[in-house]
MDTraj code that builds the backbone (N, CA, C; nanometers):
import mdtraj as md
import numpy as np

residues = "MET PRO THR LEU SER PRO SER SER ARG ALA SER HIS SER GLU ASN ARG ALA SER HIS TRP ALA THR GLY SER GLU ILE SER VAL LEU PRO ARG ILE PHE ASP ASP ASN ILE ASN LEU ALA VAL MET HIS ARG ASN LEU SER ALA SER LEU ARG ILE SER ILE GLN ALA GLN CYS GLN VAL GLU ARG ALA TRP GLN LEU SER TRP LEU GLY LYS PRO ASP ASP GLU LEU HIS ALA ASP LEU VAL ARG LYS LEU PRO VAL PRO LYS ALA ALA GLU PRO LEU VAL GLU ASP ILE GLN LEU LEU ALA GLU ALA MET ALA TYR LEU PHE ASP THR ASP THR VAL GLY LEU ARG LEU ARG LEU LEU ASP ALA ALA MET CYS PRO ARG PHE HIS CYS ASP ASN LEU PRO VAL ARG LEU VAL THR THR TYR SER GLY PRO GLY SER GLU TRP LEU PRO GLU SER ALA VAL ASN ARG ALA GLY LEU GLY ALA PRO GLY ALA ASP LYS PRO GLU ILE LEU ALA ASP ARG GLY ALA ILE GLN ARG LEU GLN PRO GLY ASP ILE ALA LEU LEU LYS GLY SER GLY TRP VAL GLY ASN GLU GLU HIS ALA LEU VAL HIS ARG SER PRO GLU LEU SER SER GLY GLN LYS ARG LEU LEU LEU THR ILE ASP PRO ALA".split()
xyz = np.array([
    [1.8629, -1.8533, 0.1593],
    [1.7173, -1.7790, 0.1644],
    [1.6984, -1.6454, 0.1613],
    [1.6440, -1.5822, 0.0817],
    [1.6006, -1.4264, 0.0888],
    [1.6107, -1.3801, 0.2325],
    [1.6836, -1.2209, 0.2331],
    [1.6384, -1.1971, 0.3422],
    [1.5273, -1.1114, 0.3859],
    [1.4513, -1.1296, 0.5003],
    [1.3073, -1.0492, 0.5082],
    [1.3305, -1.0012, 0.6853],
    [1.3132, -0.8465, 0.6593],
    [1.2670, -0.7950, 0.7941],
    [1.2116, -0.8478, 0.8885],
    [1.2793, -0.8729, 0.9918],
    [1.1429, -0.9104, 1.1071],
    [1.1222, -0.7901, 1.2152],
    [1.0168, -0.8080, 1.2751],
    [0.9360, -0.7117, 1.3665],
    [1.0267, -0.7174, 1.4948],
    [1.0028, -0.5934, 1.6011],
    [1.0528, -0.6070, 1.7102],
    [0.9622, -0.6857, 1.7935],
    [0.8636, -0.7784, 1.7611],
    [0.8026, -0.8489, 1.8333],
    [0.8865, -0.9691, 1.9226],
    [0.8630, -1.0293, 2.0209],
    [0.9463, -1.1218, 2.0793],
    [0.9858, -1.2170, 1.9892],
    [1.0847, -1.3073, 1.9598],
    [1.1343, -1.4154, 1.9209],
    [1.0620, -1.5315, 1.8773],
    [1.0238, -1.6122, 1.9133],
    [0.9705, -1.7347, 1.9210],
    [0.8566, -1.7592, 2.0056],
    [0.7365, -1.8414, 1.9354],
    [0.6260, -1.8494, 2.0679],
    [0.5940, -1.9572, 1.9794],
    [0.5573, -2.0750, 2.0628],
    [0.5142, -2.1618, 2.0435],
    [0.4910, -2.2966, 2.1968],
    [0.3461, -2.3180, 2.2078],
    [0.2938, -2.3672, 2.3229],
    [0.3391, -2.5575, 2.2359],
    [0.3874, -2.6370, 2.2994],
    [0.4207, -2.7627, 2.2883],
    [0.2822, -2.8518, 2.2520],
    [0.1408, -2.8155, 2.2895],
    [0.0215, -2.8290, 2.2729],
    [-0.0342, -2.8128, 2.1510],
    [0.0262, -2.6970, 2.0936],
    [-0.0734, -2.5978, 2.0131],
    [0.0122, -2.6945, 1.8520],
    [-0.0578, -2.5986, 1.7377],
    [-0.0247, -2.6415, 1.6392],
    [0.0014, -2.5469, 1.5456],
    [0.0298, -2.4355, 1.6053],
    [0.1224, -2.3429, 1.5849],
    [0.2456, -2.3013, 1.5863],
    [0.3285, -2.2147, 1.5177],
    [0.4602, -2.1641, 1.5477],
    [0.4417, -2.0215, 1.5061],
    [0.4851, -1.9106, 1.6094],
    [0.5276, -1.7993, 1.5666],
    [0.6357, -1.7429, 1.5575],
    [0.6892, -1.6461, 1.5021],
    [0.8293, -1.5446, 1.5726],
    [0.8948, -1.4716, 1.4565],
    [0.9541, -1.3920, 1.4670],
    [1.0179, -1.2651, 1.4605],
    [1.1436, -1.3173, 1.3502],
    [1.1665, -1.4356, 1.3455],
    [1.2648, -1.4637, 1.2441],
    [1.2025, -1.5306, 1.1380],
    [1.2434, -1.5652, 1.0173],
    [1.2450, -1.6229, 0.8957],
    [1.2549, -1.7730, 0.9385],
    [1.3383, -1.8218, 1.0350],
    [1.3616, -1.9278, 1.0760],
    [1.2114, -2.0293, 1.1371],
    [1.1448, -1.9106, 1.1600],
    [1.0250, -1.9722, 1.1747],
    [0.9143, -2.0391, 1.0852],
    [0.9415, -1.9983, 0.9580],
    [0.8539, -2.0089, 0.8907],
    [0.8671, -2.2039, 0.8370],
    [0.9676, -2.2447, 0.8249],
    [1.0254, -2.3938, 0.8113],
    [0.9527, -2.4609, 0.9080],
    [0.9140, -2.4179, 0.9889],
    [0.7985, -2.4888, 1.0868],
    [0.6963, -2.5517, 1.0385],
    [0.6678, -2.5132, 0.9337],
    [0.5467, -2.5769, 0.8842],
    [0.5291, -2.7214, 0.8293],
    [0.6998, -2.7393, 0.8209],
    [0.7194, -2.9018, 0.7456],
    [0.7154, -2.9911, 0.8933],
    [0.6955, -2.9269, 1.0431],
    [0.6754, -2.9947, 1.1467],
    [0.5194, -3.0916, 1.1661],
    [0.5488, -3.2215, 1.1621],
    [0.3898, -3.2816, 1.1347],
    [0.2405, -3.2045, 1.2367],
    [0.3064, -3.1891, 1.3392],
    [0.2029, -3.1114, 1.4412],
    [0.1567, -2.9834, 1.3500],
    [0.2386, -2.9051, 1.3275],
    [0.2117, -2.7547, 1.2797],
    [0.1308, -2.7356, 1.1676],
    [0.0443, -2.6622, 1.1400],
    [-0.0288, -2.6314, 1.0368],
    [-0.0167, -2.4882, 1.0136],
    [0.0386, -2.3938, 1.1139],
    [0.0062, -2.2426, 1.0396],
    [0.1892, -2.1977, 1.1369],
    [0.2514, -2.1573, 1.0477],
    [0.3734, -2.1146, 1.0655],
    [0.3697, -1.9402, 1.0461],
    [0.3827, -1.8565, 1.1207],
    [0.3663, -1.6912, 1.1247],
    [0.5098, -1.6319, 1.1509],
    [0.5540, -1.5171, 1.0698],
    [0.6906, -1.4644, 1.0980],
    [0.5907, -1.3281, 1.0970],
    [0.5869, -1.2650, 1.2228],
    [0.5648, -1.1235, 1.2381],
    [0.7145, -1.0011, 1.1879],
    [0.6182, -0.9340, 1.1361],
    [0.7409, -0.8225, 1.0741],
    [0.6774, -0.6773, 1.0636],
    [0.7575, -0.5968, 1.0829],
    [0.7107, -0.4470, 1.0443],
    [0.7498, -0.4196, 0.9112],
    [0.6444, -0.3743, 0.8535],
    [0.6586, -0.2908, 0.7508],
    [0.7486, -0.1441, 0.7391],
    [0.8340, -0.1243, 0.6223],
    [0.8799, 0.0050, 0.6522],
    [0.8207, 0.0997, 0.5624],
    [0.9034, 0.1917, 0.6166],
    [0.8038, 0.3440, 0.5647],
    [0.7816, 0.3605, 0.4407],
    [0.8809, 0.3374, 0.3750],
    [0.8452, 0.3586, 0.1964],
    [0.7773, 0.1970, 0.1508],
    [0.7668, 0.1274, 0.1949],
    [0.6675, -0.0031, 0.1262],
    [0.5319, 0.0699, 0.1894],
    [0.5145, 0.1006, 0.3124],
    [0.3816, 0.1209, 0.3672],
    [0.3194, 0.2482, 0.2477],
    [0.3790, 0.3655, 0.1786],
    [0.3378, 0.4376, 0.1215],
    [0.3507, 0.3805, -0.0454],
    [0.3730, 0.2853, -0.0739],
    [0.3586, 0.2331, -0.1917],
    [0.2371, 0.1141, -0.1758],
    [0.2413, 0.0271, -0.0858],
    [0.1077, 0.0272, -0.0506],
    [-0.0374, 0.0959, -0.0654],
    [0.0171, 0.2174, 0.0291],
    [-0.0846, 0.3043, 0.0372],
    [-0.1461, 0.3640, -0.1148],
    [-0.0714, 0.4011, -0.1883],
    [-0.0665, 0.4617, -0.3454],
    [-0.1856, 0.3383, -0.4054],
    [-0.1328, 0.1908, -0.3862],
    [-0.2325, 0.1036, -0.4711],
    [-0.3640, 0.1219, -0.4097],
    [-0.3997, 0.1223, -0.2964],
    [-0.5164, 0.0711, -0.2081],
    [-0.6447, 0.2532, -0.2674],
    [-0.5364, 0.3635, -0.2717],
    [-0.6473, 0.4606, -0.2697],
    [-0.6763, 0.4871, -0.4407],
    [-0.7502, 0.3739, -0.4867],
    [-0.8221, 0.3617, -0.5919],
    [-0.9825, 0.3424, -0.5930],
    [-1.0607, 0.3801, -0.6743],
    [-1.2192, 0.3656, -0.6596],
    [-1.2297, 0.2312, -0.6680],
    [-1.2030, 0.1333, -0.7317],
    [-1.2471, 0.0047, -0.7439],
    [-1.1218, -0.0965, -0.6908],
    [-1.2513, -0.2336, -0.6379],
    [-1.1465, -0.3487, -0.6221],
    [-1.0838, -0.3819, -0.7087],
    [-0.9556, -0.4507, -0.7087],
    [-0.8919, -0.4839, -0.8339],
    [-0.8258, -0.6340, -0.7574],
    [-0.7494, -0.6845, -0.8966],
    [-0.6493, -0.8387, -0.8692],
    [-0.6075, -0.8516, -0.9884],
    [-0.4719, -0.8859, -0.9319],
    [-0.3920, -0.9738, -1.0589],
    [-0.3106, -1.0789, -1.0423],
    [-0.3123, -1.1569, -1.1237],
    [-0.2368, -1.3219, -1.0637],
    [-0.0905, -1.3122, -1.1656],
    [-0.0359, -1.4556, -1.0808],
    [0.0567, -1.4699, -1.2054],
    [0.1178, -1.6002, -1.1837],
    [0.1436, -1.6581, -1.2838],
    [0.2272, -1.8195, -1.2373],
    [0.3359, -1.8408, -1.3354],
    [0.4529, -1.8618, -1.2515],
    [0.5561, -1.8830, -1.3658],
    [0.7024, -1.8573, -1.2337],
    [0.7855, -1.8275, -1.2781],
    [0.8968, -1.8030, -1.1976],
    [0.9223, -1.6506, -1.1264],
    [0.9685, -1.6698, -1.0206],
    [0.9710, -1.5331, -0.9729],
    [1.0918, -1.4498, -0.9882],
    [1.1158, -1.4011, -1.1177],
    [1.2179, -1.3502, -1.1657],
    [1.1732, -1.2209, -1.2236],
    [1.2685, -1.1189, -1.3155],
    [1.2447, -1.0394, -1.3662],
    [1.1147, -1.0174, -1.4155],
    [1.0724, -1.1009, -1.5144],
    [0.9525, -1.0797, -1.5707],
    [0.8185, -1.0935, -1.4786],
    [0.8641, -1.1370, -1.3573],
    [0.7644, -1.1174, -1.2612],
    [0.7715, -0.9826, -1.2135],
    [0.9003, -0.9392, -1.2062],
    [0.8637, -0.7749, -1.1219],
    [0.8284, -0.6808, -1.2393],
    [0.8804, -0.6937, -1.4141],
    [0.8348, -0.5954, -1.4862],
    [0.6358, -0.5952, -1.4363],
    [0.6071, -0.7406, -1.4416],
    [0.4513, -0.7745, -1.4898],
    [0.3654, -0.7154, -1.3669],
    [0.4398, -0.6990, -1.2457],
    [0.3913, -0.6288, -1.1508],
    [0.3465, -0.4506, -1.1361],
    [0.4606, -0.4186, -1.1884],
    [0.4764, -0.2892, -1.2386],
    [0.4073, -0.2460, -1.3224],
    [0.3632, -0.3122, -1.4292],
    [0.2942, -0.3134, -1.5381],
    [0.1263, -0.2783, -1.4965],
    [0.0910, -0.4116, -1.4014],
    [-0.0085, -0.4177, -1.3881],
    [-0.0972, -0.3494, -1.2505],
    [-0.0206, -0.3112, -1.1861],
    [-0.0477, -0.2172, -1.0326],
    [-0.1166, -0.0640, -1.0732],
    [-0.2172, -0.0661, -0.9990],
    [-0.2709, 0.0594, -1.0433],
    [-0.2317, 0.1983, -1.0729],
    [-0.0730, 0.1971, -0.9601],
    [-0.0312, 0.3414, -0.9867],
    [0.1280, 0.2814, -1.0053],
    [0.1657, 0.2881, -1.1006],
    [0.3025, 0.2035, -1.1099],
    [0.4095, 0.2922, -1.0744],
    [0.3969, 0.4242, -1.0464],
    [0.5327, 0.5167, -1.0526],
    [0.5364, 0.4848, -0.8899],
    [0.4704, 0.4275, -0.8063],
    [0.4820, 0.4154, -0.6619],
    [0.4794, 0.2767, -0.6099],
    [0.4869, 0.1778, -0.7207],
    [0.5127, 0.0608, -0.6822],
    [0.6044, -0.0076, -0.6511],
    [0.7175, 0.0660, -0.7466],
    [0.8144, -0.0344, -0.6523],
    [0.8778, -0.0831, -0.5283],
    [0.8916, -0.0480, -0.3877],
    [0.8631, -0.0864, -0.3126],
    [0.7700, -0.2269, -0.2571],
    [0.6778, -0.2124, -0.2538],
    [0.5479, -0.3584, -0.3272],
    [0.6375, -0.4128, -0.4165],
    [0.6554, -0.3908, -0.5152],
    [0.6931, -0.5181, -0.5962],
    [0.8155, -0.5833, -0.5414],
    [0.8774, -0.5210, -0.5067],
    [0.9918, -0.5642, -0.4107],
    [0.9621, -0.6489, -0.3119],
    [0.9188, -0.6069, -0.2196],
    [0.8429, -0.6957, -0.0894],
    [0.7770, -0.8945, -0.1742],
    [0.6919, -0.8079, -0.3099],
    [0.6399, -0.9394, -0.3462],
    [0.7168, -1.0364, -0.3798],
    [0.8188, -1.0194, -0.4826],
    [0.9353, -1.0821, -0.5334],
    [0.9846, -1.1690, -0.4542],
    [1.0203, -1.0654, -0.3266],
    [1.1123, -1.1168, -0.2398],
    [1.0340, -1.2339, -0.1533],
    [0.9076, -1.2191, -0.1478],
    [0.8214, -1.3360, -0.0696],
    [0.8247, -1.4505, -0.1775],
    [0.7828, -1.4629, -0.3039],
    [0.7811, -1.5388, -0.4406],
    [0.9107, -1.5908, -0.4038],
    [1.0191, -1.5247, -0.4227],
    [1.1212, -1.5989, -0.4036],
    [1.1437, -1.7032, -0.2836],
    [1.0879, -1.6476, -0.1593],
    [1.1233, -1.7489, -0.0456],
    [1.0431, -1.8783, -0.0661],
    [0.9051, -1.8305, -0.1111],
    [0.8366, -1.9659, -0.1338],
    [0.8930, -2.0675, -0.2331],
    [0.9486, -2.0016, -0.3518],
    [0.9869, -2.1259, -0.4240],
    [1.1556, -2.1905, -0.3781],
    [1.2250, -2.1268, -0.2907],
    [1.2843, -2.1532, -0.2517],
    [1.2918, -2.2674, -0.1241],
    [1.1966, -2.2585, -0.0340],
    [1.1595, -2.2915, 0.0864],
    [1.0851, -2.4690, 0.0122],
    [0.9975, -2.4352, -0.1031],
    [0.9668, -2.5348, -0.1001],
    [1.0129, -2.6107, -0.2716],
    [1.1275, -2.5877, -0.2529],
    [1.2049, -2.6293, -0.3925],
    [1.1174, -2.6513, -0.5005],
    [1.0689, -2.5414, -0.5795],
    [1.0238, -2.5066, -0.6396],
    [1.0535, -2.4165, -0.7484],
    [1.0283, -2.4120, -0.8946],
    [1.1038, -2.3227, -0.9841],
    [0.9806, -2.2170, -1.0187],
    [0.8766, -2.2371, -0.9570],
    [0.7226, -2.1468, -1.0474],
    [0.6290, -2.1673, -0.8798],
    [0.5944, -2.0154, -0.8746],
    [0.4750, -2.0028, -0.8060],
    [0.3412, -1.9450, -0.8463],
    [0.2644, -1.9802, -0.7903],
    [0.1151, -1.9253, -0.8203],
    [0.0986, -1.7847, -0.7214],
    [0.0511, -1.6787, -0.7977],
    [0.0743, -1.5499, -0.6815],
    [-0.0715, -1.4673, -0.7498],
    [-0.1306, -1.4318, -0.6270],
    [-0.2813, -1.3646, -0.6511],
    [-0.2242, -1.2336, -0.5490],
    [-0.2811, -1.1094, -0.6228],
    [-0.2534, -1.0013, -0.5463],
    [-0.3894, -0.9265, -0.5556],
    [-0.4800, -0.8999, -0.4389],
    [-0.6179, -0.8556, -0.4387],
    [-0.6280, -0.7166, -0.3483],
    [-0.7112, -0.6131, -0.4288],
    [-0.7579, -0.5080, -0.3322],
    [-0.8982, -0.5473, -0.3113],
    [-0.9431, -0.5665, -0.1869],
    [-1.0912, -0.6175, -0.1488],
    [-1.1524, -0.4880, -0.0678],
    [-1.2892, -0.5125, -0.1263],
    [-1.3488, -0.4110, -0.0474],
    [-1.4915, -0.5008, 0.0374],
    [-1.4681, -0.6245, 0.0197],
    [-1.5574, -0.7258, 0.1115],
    [-1.5044, -0.8487, 0.1388],
    [-1.5639, -0.9080, 0.2202],
    [-1.4882, -1.0524, 0.2385],
    [-1.4448, -1.1418, 0.1500],
    [-1.4069, -1.2165, 0.1026],
    [-1.3855, -1.2839, -0.0119],
    [-1.4191, -1.4325, 0.0299],
    [-1.4018, -1.4742, 0.1502],
    [-1.4379, -1.5970, 0.1928],
    [-1.4698, -1.6009, 0.3419],
    [-1.6303, -1.5349, 0.3846],
    [-1.6427, -1.4994, 0.5254],
    [-1.6617, -1.6330, 0.6023],
    [-1.6981, -1.7023, 0.5371],
    [-1.7345, -1.8863, 0.6620],
    [-1.5923, -1.9194, 0.6424],
    [-1.5562, -1.9738, 0.8021],
    [-1.4265, -2.0249, 0.8231],
    [-1.4419, -2.1799, 0.7392],
    [-1.3208, -2.2287, 0.6867],
    [-1.3406, -2.3328, 0.5890],
    [-1.1294, -2.3750, 0.5932],
    [-1.1628, -2.4944, 0.5048],
    [-1.0069, -2.5141, 0.4995],
    [-0.9598, -2.5040, 0.4076],
    [-0.8379, -2.4743, 0.3444],
    [-0.8487, -2.5054, 0.1762],
    [-0.7624, -2.6514, 0.1535],
    [-0.8065, -2.6554, 0.0052],
    [-0.7962, -2.7786, -0.0129],
    [-0.6769, -2.8245, -0.0977],
    [-0.5614, -2.7570, -0.0918],
    [-0.4375, -2.7606, -0.1005],
    [-0.3020, -2.7296, -0.0185],
    [-0.1983, -2.8013, -0.0645],
    [-0.0842, -2.8331, 0.0288],
    [-0.0594, -2.7226, 0.1664],
    [0.0051, -2.6127, 0.1015],
    [0.0227, -2.4938, 0.1665],
    [0.0033, -2.4157, 0.0555],
    [-0.0425, -2.2780, 0.1472],
    [-0.0518, -2.1040, 0.0854],
    [0.0468, -2.0453, 0.1691],
    [0.0755, -1.9138, 0.1006],
    [0.1714, -1.8215, 0.1685],
    [0.0300, -1.7148, 0.1951],
    [0.0040, -1.6225, 0.2668],
    [-0.0857, -1.5667, 0.3176],
    [-0.0113, -1.4066, 0.3735],
    [-0.0431, -1.2910, 0.3126],
    [0.0034, -1.1896, 0.4105],
    [-0.0775, -1.0647, 0.3606],
    [-0.1406, -0.9753, 0.4683],
    [-0.2084, -0.8567, 0.4332],
    [-0.1777, -0.7434, 0.4148],
    [-0.1164, -0.6635, 0.3359],
    [-0.0382, -0.5574, 0.3333],
    [-0.1114, -0.3918, 0.3820],
    [-0.2409, -0.4413, 0.3946],
    [-0.3151, -0.3191, 0.4662],
    [-0.4476, -0.3718, 0.4847],
    [-0.5120, -0.3335, 0.5638],
    [-0.6766, -0.3576, 0.6532],
    [-0.6355, -0.5096, 0.7360],
    [-0.7806, -0.5548, 0.7617],
    [-0.7295, -0.6639, 0.8546],
    [-0.7222, -0.7742, 0.8085],
    [-0.6243, -0.8576, 0.9158],
    [-0.5515, -0.9950, 0.8855],
    [-0.6541, -1.1120, 0.8449],
    [-0.6278, -1.2295, 0.8085],
    [-0.7017, -1.3241, 0.8201],
    [-0.7306, -1.3899, 0.9242],
    [-0.8600, -1.4246, 0.9705],
    [-0.8859, -1.4764, 1.1335],
    [-0.8732, -1.6245, 1.1038],
    [-0.8235, -1.7143, 1.1962],
    [-0.8377, -1.8368, 1.2276],
    [-0.8375, -1.9280, 1.3451],
    [-0.8383, -2.0270, 1.3462],
    [-0.9251, -2.1043, 1.4791],
    [-0.8026, -2.2264, 1.5268],
    [-0.7756, -2.1727, 1.6476],
    [-0.7113, -2.3182, 1.7340],
    [-0.7742, -2.4424, 1.7062],
    [-0.7056, -2.5579, 1.7175],
    [-0.8173, -2.6822, 1.6972],
    [-0.9193, -2.6615, 1.8323],
    [-0.8990, -2.6348, 1.9557],
    [-0.9443, -2.6463, 2.0716],
    [-1.0882, -2.5803, 2.0168],
    [-1.1219, -2.4972, 1.9116],
    [-1.2015, -2.3986, 1.9001],
    [-1.2918, -2.4425, 1.7447],
    [-1.2538, -2.5560, 1.7561],
    [-1.3208, -2.5726, 1.6055],
    [-1.4215, -2.7325, 1.5909],
    [-1.5539, -2.7500, 1.5395],
    [-1.6210, -2.9015, 1.5062],
    [-1.6011, -2.8602, 1.3678],
    [-1.5038, -2.9899, 1.3631],
    [-1.5076, -3.0155, 1.1971],
    [-1.6306, -3.0771, 1.1167],
    [-1.6863, -3.1405, 1.2315],
    [-1.8171, -3.1664, 1.1322],
    [-1.8829, -3.0678, 1.0819],
    [-1.8687, -2.9299, 1.1021],
    [-1.9499, -2.8387, 1.0490],
    [-1.8987, -2.7733, 0.9315],
    [-1.7790, -2.8333, 0.8718],
    [-1.7024, -2.7853, 0.7769],
    [-1.7329, -2.8220, 0.6345],
    [-1.7724, -2.7796, 0.5294],
    [-1.7965, -2.8159, 0.4065],
    [-1.8753, -2.7095, 0.3788],
    [-1.9906, -2.7604, 0.2595],
    [-2.0574, -2.6969, 0.2499],
    [-2.2145, -2.6729, 0.2985],
    [-2.2633, -2.5664, 0.3262],
    [-2.3593, -2.5396, 0.4689],
    [-2.4696, -2.6344, 0.4610],
    [-2.5486, -2.6779, 0.5208],
    [-2.6714, -2.7284, 0.5516],
    [-2.7442, -2.7439, 0.6293],
    [-2.8473, -2.7826, 0.6029],
    [-2.9414, -2.7773, 0.7636],
    [-2.8881, -2.8367, 0.8625],
    [-2.8531, -2.9904, 0.8257],
    [-2.8050, -3.0436, 0.9454],
    [-2.7015, -3.0509, 0.9747],
    [-2.5864, -2.9162, 0.9378],
    [-2.4414, -2.9114, 0.9664],
    [-2.4129, -2.8106, 1.0951],
    [-2.3504, -2.8819, 1.2066],
    [-2.3661, -2.7638, 1.3179],
    [-2.2701, -2.6652, 1.2565],
    [-2.2556, -2.5770, 1.3802],
    [-2.1722, -2.4717, 1.4179],
    [-2.0174, -2.4944, 1.4226],
    [-1.9625, -2.4552, 1.2805],
    [-1.8065, -2.4907, 1.3075],
    [-1.7194, -2.4038, 1.4216],
    [-1.7523, -2.3107, 1.4605],
    [-1.6790, -2.2256, 1.5687],
    [-1.7348, -2.2735, 1.7223],
    [-1.6534, -2.3628, 1.7612],
    [-1.6920, -2.3867, 1.8895],
    [-1.6720, -2.3115, 2.0306],
    [-1.5854, -2.1980, 1.9923],
    [-1.6028, -2.1153, 2.1228],
    [-1.5542, -1.9543, 2.0154],
    [-1.6216, -1.8861, 2.0084],
    [-1.6570, -1.7665, 1.9673],
    [-1.5077, -1.6697, 1.9781],
    [-1.4726, -1.6836, 2.1737],
    [-1.3764, -1.6216, 2.2346],
    [-1.2427, -1.6326, 2.1740],
    [-1.2236, -1.7941, 2.0805],
    [-1.1000, -1.8090, 2.0149],
    [-1.0540, -1.7584, 1.9351],
    [-1.1448, -1.7210, 1.8433],
    [-1.0807, -1.6626, 1.7430],
    [-0.9551, -1.5821, 1.7401],
    [-0.8437, -1.6175, 1.6187],
    [-0.7367, -1.5359, 1.6626],
    [-0.6958, -1.4550, 1.4915],
    [-0.6250, -1.3310, 1.4852],
    [-0.6392, -1.2933, 1.4058],
    [-0.4558, -1.2555, 1.3011],
    [-0.4283, -1.2399, 1.2171],
    [-0.3187, -1.2347, 1.1729],
    [-0.2984, -1.0562, 1.1370],
    [-0.1740, -1.0239, 1.1712],
    [-0.1598, -0.8667, 1.1395],
    [-0.1101, -0.8198, 1.0247],
    [-0.1236, -0.7009, 0.9889],
    [-0.0874, -0.6505, 0.8585],
    [0.0764, -0.6856, 0.8774],
    [0.1203, -0.7135, 0.7617],
    [0.2704, -0.7757, 0.7388],
    [0.2788, -0.8639, 0.7939],
    [0.2354, -0.9890, 0.8484],
    [0.2657, -1.1084, 0.9044],
    [0.2795, -1.2076, 0.7737],
    [0.3842, -1.2855, 0.7581],
    [0.4011, -1.3637, 0.6531],
    [0.3707, -1.5064, 0.7207],
    [0.2463, -1.5775, 0.6659],
    [0.1773, -1.6262, 0.7421],
    [0.1631, -1.8058, 0.6362],
    [0.2396, -1.9289, 0.6811],
    [0.2248, -2.0339, 0.5715],
    [0.1002, -2.1001, 0.6658],
    [0.0065, -2.1163, 0.5478],
    [-0.1471, -2.2061, 0.6205],
    [-0.1473, -2.3588, 0.5570],
    [-0.1267, -2.4569, 0.6491],
    [-0.1208, -2.6167, 0.5790],
    [-0.2565, -2.6226, 0.5178],
    [-0.3189, -2.6813, 0.4246],
    [-0.4243, -2.7283, 0.3813],
    [-0.4425, -2.8747, 0.3974],
    [-0.5426, -2.9174, 0.3709],
    [-0.5640, -3.0798, 0.3359],
    [-0.5228, -3.1813, 0.2296],
    [-0.4500, -3.0756, 0.1443],
    [-0.3735, -3.1235, 0.0275],
    [-0.2159, -3.1917, 0.0784],
    [-0.1825, -3.1237, 0.1798],
    [-0.0585, -3.1985, 0.2651],
    [-0.0409, -3.3021, 0.3247],
    [0.0343, -3.3827, 0.2087],
    [0.0321, -3.5731, 0.2875],
    [0.0068, -3.5798, 0.3826],
    [-0.0805, -3.6503, 0.4801],
    [-0.0614, -3.6425, 0.6168],
    [-0.1904, -3.5400, 0.7062],
    [-0.1751, -3.4743, 0.6312],
    [-0.2833, -3.3183, 0.7002],
    [-0.4436, -3.3415, 0.6487],
    [-0.4838, -3.4109, 0.5808],
    [-0.6041, -3.4271, 0.5414],
    [-0.7072, -3.3939, 0.6329],
    [-0.7001, -3.4253, 0.7672],
    [-0.7556, -3.4246, 0.8764],
    [-0.7732, -3.2954, 0.9447],
    [-0.6822, -3.2112, 0.9095],
    [-0.5985, -3.1329, 1.0216],
    [-0.5607, -2.9901, 0.9513],
    [-0.6292, -2.9509, 0.8340],
    [-0.5939, -2.8622, 0.7947],
    [-0.6356, -2.7006, 0.8608],
    [-0.5620, -2.6309, 0.8842],
    [-0.6006, -2.4984, 0.9138],
    [-0.7319, -2.4457, 0.8959],
    [-0.7855, -2.4323, 0.9690],
    [-0.9603, -2.3591, 0.9851],
    [-0.9199, -2.1842, 0.9752],
    [-0.9665, -2.1122, 0.8841],
    [-0.9563, -1.9732, 0.8634],
    [-1.0572, -1.9089, 0.7606],
    [-1.0618, -1.7907, 0.7609],
    [-1.1574, -1.7103, 0.7202],
    [-1.1409, -1.5515, 0.6810],
    [-1.1646, -1.5247, 0.5814],
    [-1.1600, -1.3482, 0.5353],
    [-1.2084, -1.2624, 0.6543],
    [-1.1543, -1.1800, 0.6697],
    [-1.2092, -1.0982, 0.7918],
    [-1.3219, -1.0252, 0.7311],
    [-1.3972, -0.9500, 0.7851],
    [-1.5480, -0.8518, 0.7253],
    [-1.4795, -0.7346, 0.7626],
    [-1.5242, -0.6527, 0.6572],
    [-1.4891, -0.5492, 0.6430],
    [-1.5729, -0.4028, 0.6717],
    [-1.5185, -0.3040, 0.7334],
    [-1.6683, -0.2121, 0.7113],
    [-1.6562, -0.1332, 0.5968],
    [-1.7469, -0.0503, 0.6554],
    [-1.8140, 0.0577, 0.5015],
    [-1.7221, 0.1129, 0.5013],
    [-1.6477, 0.1311, 0.3394],
    [-1.5142, 0.1977, 0.2913],
    [-1.4066, 0.1497, 0.3308],
    [-1.3717, 0.0626, 0.4002],
    [-1.2636, -0.0430, 0.4276],
    [-1.1889, -0.1177, 0.3009],
    [-1.0968, -0.1205, 0.2771],
    [-1.0114, -0.2160, 0.1708],
    [-0.9109, -0.2615, 0.2673],
    [-0.9168, -0.3824, 0.1739],
    [-0.7959, -0.5147, 0.2073],
    [-0.6873, -0.5283, 0.1147],
    [-0.5614, -0.4955, 0.0973],
    [-0.4724, -0.5284, 0.0203],
    [-0.3839, -0.6927, 0.0325],
    [-0.4533, -0.7740, 0.0172],
    [-0.4302, -0.9574, 0.0391],
    [-0.3452, -1.0163, -0.0732],
    [-0.2045, -1.0590, -0.0220],
    [-0.1344, -1.1731, -0.1147],
    [-0.1400, -1.2939, -0.0933],
    [-0.1643, -1.3728, -0.1855],
    [-0.1039, -1.5145, -0.1558],
    [-0.0312, -1.5822, -0.2755],
    [0.0244, -1.6641, -0.2097],
    [0.1267, -1.7034, -0.3255],
    [0.1138, -1.9288, -0.2698],
    [0.1063, -1.9622, -0.4072],
    [0.1195, -2.1404, -0.3668],
    [0.2571, -2.1501, -0.4077],
    [0.3355, -2.3119, -0.4108],
    [0.4333, -2.3495, -0.4845],
    [0.3366, -2.4397, -0.6029],
    [0.4189, -2.4296, -0.7235],
    [0.3337, -2.4585, -0.8423],
    [0.4495, -2.5950, -0.8920],
])
top = md.Topology()
chain = top.add_chain()
for i, resn in enumerate(residues, 1):
    res = top.add_residue(resn, chain, resSeq=i)
    for name in ("N", "CA", "C"):
        top.add_atom(name, md.element.get_by_symbol(name[0]), res)
traj = md.Trajectory(xyz[None], top)
């Protein structure tokens, strides 16, 4: 499996009664295959060169996005460099994205991945929801990370399209959790066989005026 740089945070953290696993080593990510786990998070610190590369792509006037469907190979690398708004500063970011794409393909034994990189200036999905897919890798390079709920704080009767008869999804406002920039998170959705009723409930964070968020998502394809 490709090598990813961990953070200096504590190695492994898991409450046996919980449905998430966190750690600073790549070995935490395969925990997503555990039946009771619907969120696996690897904490890491971003290198100085990577932070500079990220900042360069964020210092543009308008929001932007790019996508890729295919093998995480040299063609992906070249396409990212070509499409990023500041190509001359793109290399560290592109190398990291390709590394994550390779890791995703390896972990889920697939030749192809679907990748989307977006610079956002507003919350993309501001309402708590579940993804209708098996699994997704999410990492925030800049700006606030995705927010998610422990199962104890969710009223699943409120999920789905909003309506007058729908109860509030959030049962405990103080229980909202947030991923940190650099965190590599695997989110299990309702498309995962056996997890149809237990998909992770999450949402995009609110952005303050002038704030931007650089978000990467990768799906096995």
